[in-house]
C-alpha positions in Angstrom: 0.0 0.0 0.0 1.1 3.6 -0.6 3.2 4.8 2.3 2.3 8.4 1.6 -1.4 7.6 2.1 -0.6 5.8 5.3 1.3 8.9 6.5 -1.6 11.2 5.6 -4.0 8.9 7.4 -1.9 8.9 10.5 -1.5 12.7 10.5 -5.3 13.3 10.0 -6.0 10.9 12.8 -4.6 13.5 15.2 -6.8 16.5 13.9 -8.2 17.1 17.5 -4.6 17.4 18.7 -3.6 19.7 15.9 -6.6 22.0 16.5 -5.8 22.0 20.3 -2.2 23.1 19.6 -3.4 25.8 17.2 -5.9 27.2 19.7 -3.6 27.0 22.7 -0.7 28.7 20.9 -2.9 31.5 19.3 -4.4 32.0 22.8 -0.9 32.5 24.2 0.0 35.0 21.5 -3.2 37.0 22.0 -2.7 37.1 25.8 0.9 38.3 25.3 -0.3 41.0 22.8 -3.0 42.2 25.3 -0.4 42.4 28.0 2.0 44.4 25.8 -0.9 46.7 24.7 -1.6 47.6 28.3 1.9 49.0 28.6 2.3 50.6 25.2 -0.3 51.6 22.6 2.1 51.7 19.6 0.7 49.1 17.2 3.9 48.5 15.2 6.0 48.2 18.4 3.5 45.7 19.9 3.5 43.6 16.7 7.3 43.4 16.8 7.4 42.5 20.5 4.6 39.8 20.1 6.5 38.3 17.2 9.8 38.3 19.1 8.3 36.8 22.3 6.1 34.2 20.5 8.3 33.1 17.5 8.1 29.4 18.7 4.3 29.5 19.0 3.8 31.2 15.7 6.2 28.7 14.0 4.4 25.7 15.5 1.0 27.0 14.4 2.3 27.5 10.8 3.9 24.1 10.6 0.9 22.3 12.1 -1.6 24.1 9.9 0.4 23.3 6.7 0.9 19.7 7.7 -2.8 19.2 8.5 -4.1 20.9 5.3 -1.6 19.0 3.0 -2.7 15.6 4.5 -6.4 16.4 4.2 -6.0 17.5 0.6 -3.9 14.4 -0.2 -6.5 12.0 1.3 -9.3 13.7 -0.6 -7.4 13.4 -3.8 -6.4 9.8 -3.2 -10.0 8.7 -2.4 -11.3 10.5 -5.4 -8.9 8.6 -7.6 -10.0 5.3 -6.1 -13.7 6.1 -6.4 -13.2 6.9 -10.1 -12.3 3.2 -10.7 -15.0 1.9 -13.0 -14.2 -1.8 -12.4 -13.2 -2.2 -8.8 -12.9 -5.6 -7.3 -15.9 -7.0 -5.3 -16.2 -9.0 -2.2 -19.3 -10.4 -0.5 -20.4 -9.3 3.0 -21.3 -12.2 5.2 -21.5 -10.5 8.6 -21.2 -6.9 9.7 -21.3 -5.0 13.0 -20.5 -1.4 13.9 -17.1 -0.8 15.5 -18.3 2.1 17.6 -15.5 2.1 20.2 -12.4 2.4 18.0 -12.5 6.2 17.6 -13.1 7.0 21.3 -10.4 4.5 22.4 -7.9 6.1 20.0 -8.8 9.6 21.3 -8.3 8.6 24.9 -5.2 6.4 24.4 -3.2 8.6 22.0 -4.5 12.1 21.6 -5.4 13.3 25.1 -2.0 12.4 26.7 -0.1 14.5 24.1 -2.1 17.6 24.8 -0.1 17.8 28.0 3.0 18.9 26.1 3.8 22.6 26.2 3.9 23.7 22.5 5.3 27.1 23.4 8.6 25.7 24.7 11.3 24.3 22.6 12.4 21.5 25.0 8.8 20.3 25.2 8.4 20.4 21.4 11.6 18.4 21.0 10.3 15.7 23.4 6.9 15.7 21.5 8.7 15.2 18.1 10.7 12.2 19.5 7.5 10.6 20.9 5.4 11.3 17.8 8.1 10.1 15.4 8.3 6.7 17.3 4.5 6.4 17.4 4.3 7.2 13.6 6.9 4.6 12.8 5.1 1.9 14.7 1.6 2.8 13.5 2.5 3.1 9.9 4.7 0.0 9.9 1.9 -2.0 11.4 -0.9 -0.3 9.5 -2.6 1.0 12.6 -3.8 4.2 10.9 -7.5 3.3 10.2 -9.0 5.1 13.1 -9.2 8.3 11.3 -11.0 11.5 12.4 -11.1 13.0 8.9 -12.8 10.0 7.5 -15.4 10.2 10.3 -16.0 13.9 9.4 -16.5 12.8 5.7 -19.2 10.4 6.8 -17.3 7.1 6.9 -18.1 4.6 9.6 -16.2 1.5 10.7 -17.5 -2.0 10.7 -16.1 -5.4 11.7 -17.1 -7.8 9.0 -16.7 -11.4 7.7 -16.1 -11.2 4.0 -16.3 -13.9 1.3 -13.9 -13.8 -1.7 -13.6 -16.0 -4.7 -10.0 -17.3 -4.9 -9.2 -19.5 -7.9 -12.8 -20.8 -8.2 -13.2 -21.5 -4.5 -14.8 -19.3 -1.8 -12.7 -18.1 1.0 -13.9 -16.4 4.2 -11.9 -13.5 5.8 -13.1 -13.2 9.4 -13.1 -10.0 11.5 -12.0 -7.6 8.8 -12.3 -3.9 9.3 -14.3 -2.1 6.6 -14.5 1.7 6.3 -17.8 2.6 4.6 -20.3 5.4 4.2 -23.0 2.8 4.0 -24.7 0.8 6.8 -23.1 -2.5 6.1 -25.3 -4.3 8.6 -28.1 -4.0 6.0 -25.9 -5.3 3.2 -25.5 -8.9 4.3 -24.9 -11.3 1.4 -24.5 -8.4 -1.0 -21.3 -7.6 -2.9 -19.2 -4.6 -2.0 -16.9 -2.7 -4.3 -13.7 -2.2 -2.3 -10.2 -1.0 -2.2 -7.7 -3.1 -0.2 -6.3 -0.6 2.3 -4.1 -3.3 3.8 -4.5 -6.9 4.8 -8.0 -7.3 6.5 -8.6 -3.5 6.2 -10.9 -2.4 3.3 -12.6 0.8 2.1 -16.1 0.5 0.6 -16.1 2.4 -2.8 -19.8 2.6 -3.3 
């Protein structure tokens, strides 16, 4: 599977964290600006002082915003390309149930602990980069990037399914596959699904 797509999926999984960082850093910049304004009403002087005192925060906001927007755009373009396939492979849905807990478990396990980092201090940012790089390496290598906030925003839902495929003239059942779909797959039992193989046992419904 395309590693670039995996990376973009991983980045957009952390959209709540990126938004929290942007809000926290902008809040810090605004507070500093208000404090400076109370001592000196010169606009140009205040802008210069705020920039000097908050160069780290402003840089972090810029990098996070660019990274998030590029990843969102890349995912949208990638999915559009897959959805344009006029002859996608098909697989039959034999069993399906909603995987409701995956997103909340991901949020609690990975995103909330990282909000504790101070993104206005260089030493804290350095520690975060080390931690996040290790997490990215492990998640992308093991394809643990399917719990994706951006896909949730786009209307996709996650299902645990048993799928039946025809292999060399014989049917083969794949148990407990994760399927990402905009459709309610619990009503599609014994129907065929157009799919893209995200990774082994992880599929995206293309209908």
